Steps between C-alpha positions, in 0.01 A plus 500: 500500500262457207786503249531175305821301508736477202428151361801485268737603777354241736545231235868592472529500879345155536730364229801650678397351835443160340838505327693615808497234773850599617719815499700353211189447291368845591826659388490303176141608437588865562810495280306341215257792505785749524669351194173502307474872582850569364711498817861387448649241734819592684744263669655604829831341403525696172589861425187709462455738210190703587338752270259782591138430411547121508353232727686218672468225760734284707443202729684359799474140620228461233255597775538879519469749216563869443354667191555864412438758232737790440395853407614655173737735683719476808369282782429726799229306685308173494142406571553164673255223582584207728338162561608145580475172309489253788204375705477289817480127438642154555844429351659157467786397724820385321452136602123511468410135433331332795251220556221443747231231517584385147484849345765711331512845656730796456640691795440874491630812668291812554590801287379826652206562732265237360137472608523120531142380551377575144768272352317186608289307243620706200602373159872572497743538213878540523716769340836673519841463342721193459870484422610204291834365377516376140708204389775737382523655848314820412272643770164647401222672695145431384158600626258227600124532542300187568169681463265214586381352831785271601477537878284600793519546876200311642325627810447279800132408535311691767407167661868462595548860608174617656648827626645610168241775444601654828837573349826310524856552391625342176840334494652539151769242574265214592158593358554671162703267280298471175400152380599417139447130432449160660856372500789426732768492230445803270746786535476870424798503262335229290182705476698813414666309217160405358366856522815649345465264206131587464554877509846549352581177317798450728633145516812357660543801727587499868300714741764693693288743704159664510279766658143374483175575677141382505212719385124484456414418138150649525498784245413861584132586484265797516266458797175665605164562338649799319854360482620755751774271632810335362605179677843351435820376650795739531311829476754611759693618316462401135202737480737793560755361253231480234353846564841669502596322177171605338569861594855487364378359170213749474682823591602743228874446545579868543657469846767289665321205659603180676329186630677273749346167602711336770502143624516398869279774648300239691811382683656837580653614167857422615646352182692610191172529308288623791419861584767502772758391244689718250297425184319832470801698618721330241260587219468863612878539505527371145215724381663804656838411352366477146205734464511706820764732637758226540630606842429391855350843557261463205398152619384646831322778314328243274379294794376799700318640196316170448205331671426134572143370525527168681196289408399218733145399587315640801260337747142567389223539755365148561120487544528220757788652697440874497649534849845412361520843335526849636145628449620795289757309295327196354563503123213376285550258216433685172549827687827585328870476589601525865769723648665302780625695801691394811660735752772244577607497134379150420373682192708771333216750443537855627283806445706616201475175306142445617392841374659439162325165458166651599555763233581229246174321585310828466648553156417141401144536637559204729373463860767463766489351852721484810604208719646511848506185709331505841725650767474176701610274211830438326564625148649322201748662265600518134793570271423871546692572823780266391540671163486843662769392748730330251468746211384821668222573252185676630236226523131443557332168580171433323304190407169356395267373774463124533366231731678185622854628458752212499230239444536246219210689336456873549228746398512853358272736305460495123456877467804578712732352238411773254504771768862443596612448140355837404660673799844352429475589132428863591797488739732375224380769258536791743751761380588591860515312831373782721 
């Protein structure tokens, strides 16, 4: 616990978090680093020509990415890492423009299991992707990031709601439409046109469709007298995306390795680019066909000889709510990565995969912890069980401990970032998976 945090790595992490307000931006940020490191982009609609010893990446829906490195010889197994690019939040409705009491507001729908209360009284920006039609009829998809305070959701004064501190439900339909400007004539499409011209120089284009969401523009920060804590939006699960990418870029390249970062985990993963979809399976089939055995038999052998480490944050022991944890399974922030276990298979960990990860942490000289939810409480889940079910690959669920999961601003430990990166790097360099 006395080990200092890696300042350069934390700077890269904070930059990544700041540049990634949506899954599309996160994927763009990750692919930019992959290209800088020499990874070659593949297109799903093209014929792949893969070569041993080379590194590649492919995206789907511009919000999910798979990156992989091939060994110099025949591909017989893969060290896989999984994470997800999406986070709970407030997404715009298609016909979002609405007015109330002389104010322009935008109607929102809830994406994922959002902790709603912290969204009030925040400086909100707007980001996502917009599809436009040019004068010649050509359609184009562009990313938009209005990274300044353009909206807020004001709280109701306590004088008008004296019982609010006793707890009350929040209605996202009637109480959470952000306020943008004092107007009863302005329209969202007009504002989008202005922002598209500002950011992309686009003029005389028609906004055809969009996927946009609000986010807190407060930047990430290191908190605590000794900077023990990292506070930021979207730590669940961009923290895992970042750590897995760091490990992939830092490993020695001697082994077959793969990183998959899926979209839509927070809403069940049931999409073409989600963990329940065929993205990973499609890529594995193409890898096997070109640099593996090439048969259906060899594909099964490849999958069963591989291992997936599913990385998604874990619930850290909260000093004000210690009774919410099993007394023997309360992971400490800055206490190292957490192995997540659930007898009902909400996590994919078993004793085989758990033992291997513990051995990896031993080799990396990294502390390791365990998390099991209280027997009288429900348990969340991850892409781990879904990936194991859809693909069949042996899987373990791990994550870094954090507070305030699904809040607009979450908290994790600065030293843990380096702990998990080191463990995953050792995993990727291992000559055997036993």
